[in-house]
DOFI-921446 format. One record per residue (C-alpha): z, y, x; residue number from 1. Coordinates in pm, whole numbers, plus 50000, padded with zeros to 5 digits. Last residue first. Example, Ala and Ser with C-alpha at 12.3 -4.5 7.8 and 13.67 -1.06 7.14 Angstrom:
REM DOFI-921446
[atom [50714,49894,51367],2]
[atom [50780,49550,51230],1]
END
This chain:
REM DOFI-921446
[atom [33254,21745,89620],412]
[atom [33182,21803,89230],411]
[atom [33275,21569,88981],410]
[atom [33113,21490,88642],409]
[atom [33293,21440,88330],408]
[atom [33090,21343,88066],407]
[atom [32727,21446,87984],406]
[atom [32482,21559,87696],405]
[atom [32107,21494,87600],404]
[atom [32076,21285,87888],403]
[atom [31981,20975,87667],402]
[atom [32286,20791,87800],401]
[atom [32512,21080,87705],400]
[atom [32367,21128,87366],399]
[atom [32376,20757,87309],398]
[atom [32752,20764,87386],397]
[atom [32801,21074,87156],396]
[atom [32633,20892,86885],395]
[atom [32865,20590,86919],394]
[atom [33202,20760,86944],393]
[atom [33083,20947,86623],392]
[atom [32959,21312,86605],391]
[atom [33177,21517,86358],390]
[atom [33161,21865,86555],389]
[atom [33517,21771,86653],388]
[atom [33370,21467,86835],387]
[atom [33138,21676,86998],386]
[atom [33408,21902,87154],385]
[atom [33641,21600,87255],384]
[atom [33350,21422,87406],383]
[atom [33214,21719,87607],382]
[atom [33569,21825,87740],381]
[atom [33549,21749,88135],380]
[atom [33172,21821,88120],379]
[atom [33242,21997,88448],378]
[atom [33608,22031,88546],377]
[atom [33815,22255,88353],376]
[atom [33980,22581,88487],375]
[atom [34287,22521,88653],374]
[atom [34604,22658,88475],373]
[atom [34801,22996,88432],372]
[atom [34997,22957,88111],371]
[atom [34931,23220,87878],370]
[atom [35141,23566,87927],369]
[atom [35356,23561,87624],368]
[atom [35299,23807,87321],367]
[atom [35581,24065,87254],366]
[atom [35471,24340,87503],365]
[atom [35136,24254,87568],364]
[atom [34979,24283,87938],363]
[atom [34588,24350,87997],362]
[atom [34467,24306,88372],361]
[atom [34335,23932,88346],360]
[atom [34533,23709,88581],359]
[atom [34477,23661,88989],358]
[atom [34506,23338,89128],357]
[atom [34785,23255,89434],356]
[atom [34693,22894,89568],355]
[atom [34905,22604,89530],354]
[atom [34750,22272,89713],353]
[atom [34809,21946,89581],352]
[atom [34457,21823,89540],351]
[atom [34469,21866,89180],350]
[atom [34519,22236,89233],349]
[atom [34849,22391,89201],348]
[atom [34826,22744,89023],347]
[atom [35082,23046,89122],346]
[atom [35009,23378,88938],345]
[atom [34928,23742,89018],344]
[atom [34906,24047,88814],343]
[atom [35233,23977,88655],342]
[atom [35406,24317,88727],341]
[atom [35647,24169,88967],340]
[atom [35398,24003,89172],339]
[atom [35148,24321,89213],338]
[atom [35468,24514,89275],337]
[atom [35595,24253,89570],336]
[atom [35272,24287,89739],335]
[atom [35206,23980,89893],334]
[atom [34851,23887,89835],333]
[atom [34795,24239,89837],332]
[atom [34896,24214,90237],331]
[atom [34613,23940,90282],330]
[atom [34397,24151,90079],329]
[atom [34434,24435,90300],328]
[atom [34617,24735,90195],327]
[atom [34510,25122,90201],326]
[atom [34876,25226,90152],325]
[atom [34912,25468,89855],324]
[atom [34985,25836,89816],323]
[atom [35125,26032,89561],322]
[atom [35402,26321,89633],321]
[atom [35773,26251,89562],320]
[atom [35904,26468,89861],319]
[atom [36127,26149,89952],318]
[atom [35815,25916,89912],317]
[atom [35574,26090,90078],316]
[atom [35828,26110,90388],315]
[atom [35901,25754,90426],314]
[atom [35555,25655,90385],313]
[atom [35436,25874,90669],312]
[atom [35701,25766,90869],311]
[atom [35608,25399,90815],310]
[atom [35240,25467,90847],309]
[atom [35312,25605,91213],308]
[atom [35322,25978,91245],307]
[atom [35147,26204,91519],306]
[atom [34766,26104,91347],305]
[atom [34933,26269,91040],304]
[atom [34952,26606,91200],303]
[atom [34608,26576,91390],302]
[atom [34416,26480,91112],301]
[atom [34514,26732,90880],300]
[atom [34456,27005,91147],299]
[atom [34112,26848,91221],298]
[atom [34043,26826,90805],297]
[atom [34150,27191,90792],296]
[atom [33916,27312,91046],295]
[atom [33602,27118,90866],294]
[atom [33743,27259,90525],293]
[atom [33738,27627,90609],292]
[atom [33503,27827,90396],291]
[atom [33612,27615,90096],290]
[atom [33964,27672,90157],289]
[atom [33951,27999,89976],288]
[atom [33897,27870,89675],287]
[atom [34156,27604,89753],286]
[atom [34441,27864,89750],285]
[atom [34540,27840,90030],284]
[atom [34354,27708,90342],283]
[atom [34258,28025,90506],282]
[atom [34508,28233,90355],281]
[atom [34800,28062,90518],280]
[atom [35097,28115,90320],279]
[atom [35203,27723,90299],278]
[atom [35087,27687,90687],277]
[atom [35408,27809,90859],276]
[atom [35584,27560,90616],275]
[atom [35456,27256,90841],274]
[atom [35734,26996,90836],273]
[atom [35478,26766,90680],272]
[atom [35682,26750,90366],271]
[atom [35695,27147,90349],270]
[atom [35298,27148,90396],269]
[atom [35295,26870,90114],268]
[atom [35480,27088,89886],267]
[atom [35290,27393,89961],266]
[atom [34954,27226,89901],265]
[atom [35063,27015,89575],264]
[atom [34985,27256,89307],263]
[atom [34699,27435,89495],262]
[atom [34531,27111,89537],261]
[atom [34589,26962,89195],260]
[atom [34386,26623,89262],259]
[atom [34644,26533,89523],258]
[atom [34606,26167,89629],257]
[atom [34682,26074,89945],256]
[atom [34515,25748,90089],255]
[atom [34693,25598,90390],254]
[atom [34541,25414,90662],253]
[atom [34656,25228,90955],252]
[atom [34572,25313,91340],251]
[atom [34968,25320,91417],250]
[atom [34971,25707,91441],249]
[atom [34800,25722,91112],248]
[atom [34456,25740,90973],247]
[atom [34405,25955,90644],246]
[atom [34216,25856,90322],245]
[atom [34080,26168,90123],244]
[atom [34201,26340,89839],243]
[atom [34383,26626,89978],242]
[atom [34095,26721,90159],241]
[atom [33984,26854,89815],240]
[atom [33595,26999,89845],239]
[atom [33504,26669,90050],238]
[atom [33379,26849,90369],237]
[atom [33539,26638,90637],236]
[atom [33485,26323,90436],235]
[atom [33098,26389,90549],234]
[atom [32880,26330,90246],233]
[atom [32712,26070,90053],232]
[atom [32729,26213,89815],231]
[atom [32599,26568,89723],230]
[atom [32910,26677,89534],229]
[atom [33084,26913,89818],228]
[atom [32741,27066,89879],227]
[atom [32739,27192,89530],226]
[atom [32420,27122,89369],225]
[atom [32518,27151,89017],224]
[atom [32319,26842,88915],223]
[atom [32576,26631,89116],222]
[atom [32883,26697,88904],221]
[atom [32758,26464,88638],220]
[atom [32711,26179,88894],219]
[atom [33050,26303,88984],218]
[atom [33217,26226,88665],217]
[atom [32976,25935,88568],216]
[atom [33039,25719,88874],215]
[atom [33208,25418,88653],214]
[atom [32930,25513,88367],213]
[atom [32650,25494,88584],212]
[atom [32785,25140,88713],211]
[atom [32827,25013,88357],210]
[atom [32479,25125,88295],209]
[atom [32325,24916,88549],208]
[atom [32565,24606,88486],207]
[atom [32453,24608,88135],206]
[atom [32675,24581,87834],205]
[atom [32541,24467,87480],204]
[atom [32717,24411,87164],203]
[atom [32515,24249,86906],202]
[atom [32654,24271,86537],201]
[atom [32830,24107,86265],200]
[atom [32878,24193,85878],199]
[atom [33100,24035,85675],198]
[atom [33269,24357,85599],197]
[atom [33626,24333,85706],196]
[atom [33578,24046,85949],195]
[atom [33294,24153,86105],194]
[atom [33434,24518,86163],193]
[atom [33737,24349,86354],192]
[atom [33487,24121,86547],191]
[atom [33296,24436,86612],190]
[atom [33590,24616,86752],189]
[atom [33688,24301,86959],188]
[atom [33327,24244,87098],187]
[atom [33300,24599,87202],186]
[atom [33610,24577,87428],185]
[atom [33523,24230,87546],184]
[atom [33195,24396,87696],183]
[atom [33387,24645,87854],182]
[atom [33618,24379,87981],181]
[atom [33332,24147,88110],180]
[atom [33121,24436,88269],179]
[atom [33434,24561,88457],178]
[atom [33461,24231,88604],177]
[atom [33082,24197,88701],176]
[atom [33092,24517,88898],175]
[atom [33334,24382,89122],174]
[atom [33234,24003,89110],173]
[atom [33070,23953,89433],172]
[atom [33150,24179,89685],171]
[atom [33008,24465,89828],170]
[atom [32967,24575,90197],169]
[atom [33000,24962,90199],168]
[atom [32665,25147,90256],167]
[atom [32676,25295,90667],166]
[atom [32873,25538,90863],165]
[atom [32814,25911,90932],164]
[atom [32738,25983,90570],163]
[atom [33102,25855,90507],162]
[atom [33061,25619,90169],161]
[atom [33040,25614,89829],160]
[atom [32691,25759,89783],159]
[atom [32402,25470,89808],158]
[atom [32632,25162,89720],157]
[atom [32747,25314,89404],156]
[atom [32455,25466,89231],155]
[atom [32426,25216,88982],154]
[atom [32089,25086,89177],153]
[atom [32308,24964,89436],152]
[atom [32614,24836,89334],151]
[atom [32565,24767,88987],150]
[atom [32191,24660,88928],149]
[atom [32171,24500,89314],148]
[atom [32462,24344,89428],147]
[atom [32605,24353,89084],146]
[atom [32330,24070,89004],145]
[atom [32054,24161,88774],144]
[atom [31713,23991,88730],143]
[atom [31457,24236,88600],142]
[atom [31330,24210,88232],141]
[atom [31480,24534,88148],140]
[atom [31287,24724,88397],139]
[atom [31063,24926,88198],138]
[atom [31300,25022,87926],137]
[atom [31498,24867,87695],136]
[atom [31758,24602,87661],135]
[atom [31985,24690,87946],134]
[atom [31948,24672,88324],133]
[atom [32129,24346,88454],132]
[atom [32184,24206,88094],131]
[atom [32516,24089,87926],130]
[atom [32494,24023,87564],129]
[atom [32778,23936,87321],128]
[atom [32696,23830,86983],127]
[atom [32929,23890,86678],126]
[atom [32837,23625,86391],125]
[atom [32880,23764,86079],124]
[atom [32524,23715,85907],123]
[atom [32477,23361,86053],122]
[atom [32163,23255,85977],121]
[atom [31953,23587,86005],120]
[atom [32174,23688,86256],119]
[atom [32058,23431,86473],118]
[atom [31683,23533,86484],117]
[atom [31740,23867,86550],116]
[atom [32054,23832,86802],115]
[atom [31837,23610,87051],114]
[atom [31868,23227,87037],113]
[atom [31507,23128,86945],112]
[atom [31456,22954,87252],111]
[atom [31202,23117,87315],110]
[atom [31382,23450,87255],109]
[atom [31651,23365,87484],108]
[atom [31393,23242,87754],107]
[atom [31237,23623,87717],106]
[atom [31563,23822,87689],105]
[atom [31731,23692,88013],104]
[atom [32023,23442,87946],103]
[atom [32366,23643,87969],102]
[atom [32518,23472,87701],101]
[atom [32840,23519,87437],100]
[atom [32876,23372,87096],99]
[atom [33168,23513,86867],98]
[atom [33279,23395,86560],97]
[atom [33203,22997,86583],96]
[atom [33099,22748,86360],95]
[atom [32725,22803,86326],94]
[atom [32726,22860,86711],93]
[atom [32865,22512,86762],92]
[atom [32637,22337,86535],91]
[atom [32325,22502,86678],90]
[atom [32445,22411,87051],89]
[atom [32455,22014,86909],88]
[atom [32123,22069,86753],87]
[atom [31990,22200,87094],86]
[atom [32122,21896,87261],85]
[atom [31979,21662,87005],84]
[atom [31641,21820,87025],83]
[atom [31626,21836,87426],82]
[atom [31623,22154,87599],81]
[atom [31997,22221,87523],80]
[atom [32105,21967,87776],79]
[atom [32463,22004,87705],78]
[atom [32759,21953,87931],77]
[atom [33106,22076,87792],76]
[atom [33387,22290,87908],75]
[atom [33668,22407,87703],74]
[atom [33832,22711,87827],73]
[atom [34165,22819,87924],72]
[atom [34073,22928,88281],71]
[atom [33700,23018,88319],70]
[atom [33651,23332,88543],69]
[atom [33945,23296,88778],68]
[atom [33911,22908,88757],67]
[atom [33561,22866,88900],66]
[atom [33664,23107,89182],65]
[atom [33964,22905,89277],64]
[atom [33789,22569,89293],63]
[atom [34021,22367,89451],62]
[atom [33963,21998,89342],61]
[atom [33639,22102,89210],60]
[atom [33428,22083,89526],59]
[atom [33404,22260,89852],58]
[atom [33700,22409,90014],57]
[atom [33714,22809,90041],56]
[atom [33537,23052,90231],55]
[atom [33437,23259,89938],54]
[atom [33073,23236,90010],53]
[atom [33068,22878,90120],52]
[atom [33252,22777,89812],51]
[atom [32951,22899,89583],50]
[atom [32871,22574,89431],49]
[atom [33101,22602,89086],48]
[atom [32957,22969,89033],47]
[atom [32616,22806,88963],46]
[atom [32749,22678,88644],45]
[atom [32650,22327,88585],44]
[atom [32396,22059,88676],43]
[atom [32363,21928,88340],42]
[atom [32372,22268,88169],41]
[atom [32687,22433,88107],40]
[atom [32845,22502,87734],39]
[atom [33178,22667,87765],38]
[atom [33383,22650,87435],37]
[atom [33642,22925,87411],36]
[atom [33923,22876,87123],35]
[atom [34086,23224,87124],34]
[atom [34433,23292,87204],33]
[atom [34403,23601,87420],32]
[atom [34384,23461,87737],31]
[atom [34084,23269,87586],30]
[atom [33897,23611,87503],29]
[atom [33992,23716,87848],28]
[atom [33793,23385,87971],27]
[atom [33540,23495,87725],26]
[atom [33496,23826,87949],25]
[atom [33515,23695,88291],24]
[atom [33261,23369,88176],23]
[atom [32979,23678,88095],22]
[atom [33037,23889,88405],21]
[atom [33089,23594,88649],20]
[atom [32856,23341,88717],19]
[atom [32701,23161,88379],18]
[atom [32672,23214,88030],17]
[atom [32605,23029,87726],16]
[atom [32997,23083,87610],15]
[atom [33088,22978,87224],14]
[atom [33381,23144,87079],13]
[atom [33642,23055,86800],12]
[atom [33875,23274,86674],11]
[atom [34194,23095,86531],10]
[atom [34425,23243,86751],9]
[atom [34285,23579,86847],8]
[atom [34586,23810,86888],7]
[atom [34832,23541,86999],6]
[atom [35116,23458,86756],5]
[atom [35460,23644,86885],4]
[atom [35666,23363,87006],3]
[atom [35863,23608,87175],2]
[atom [35966,23442,87519],1]
END
């Protein structure tokens, strides 16, 4: 235990965002020590109601999804459409360093919460904005989810599958988590400048652009027209067959990763017990291989299919060759390295169930990991936060009575 101060202690963040990308970003800021106030509408963040999608118990007694994105925050309920609710929101923004939202541009501008309006009143404000498709262009106002803006239109689902198969089945949060962390990096850079110069800015990250960045290496390669970069393609004709997952004798999959084909090929053939192939000019060097890729793929598949996963793992380790077992999630939850590297943590929920939770992926050497606690119940901190803003007990009670704010609401 070092006791070193967390990087963002003293920084105040207001979140007016739902689902995953925005909340993921502010959850990370909370992990770094920021005080994050999450403002929810009276019915709460829709993520509180997706239990069936994730096959988990309904209700806030064991809401692993909400906790993943919202641990470490204070959650309050404000009806920002009422004058008193809007006034409280304005007070929170006036006191904060960072404001994060994923509202679409039209309602944001109607509410006077767009950056151009806010920066006049709060020039040091750092605003983090998440959108589906960006702030410019003909489709800037389209609704965006990672299934659509990231996976589909962003070139992931349409390319990254074997042409003889079908597009992958996407999972919620995959693109959102990347957007959230990219946004956090921009926010932190802007916060540094704001403290140095007094000038804030808006940081915008979209699901669409994030996907384009994520596939950027091969997106750029695609324009040269080579058949090995025209995804979706058959795994049999990928330019480097030493970067392809292979099935073992016991019907498991092992991913080998040898991007420098000419460097690794002799070592791999030796490890497989095929020194006779090392000098085979059809397969080596890589420039010769291109005319014989399908044949070589058949050779590799047949060779690896003679070994179990355990046997392949042993020979790869002995030869110090890069690989990984293609793990299913039930195995990943038990992965010794995941636990040893602090990727996972145990959390006990109010119903007494202990569940494995995932930590944000940035670890410091001299700053202690934050305790992993459940996310707040809907409206759990409404009274506390309003009191900190200077509202009296009577004023808070009146706001709750009028529906302008709300106290704890239980779900399920």
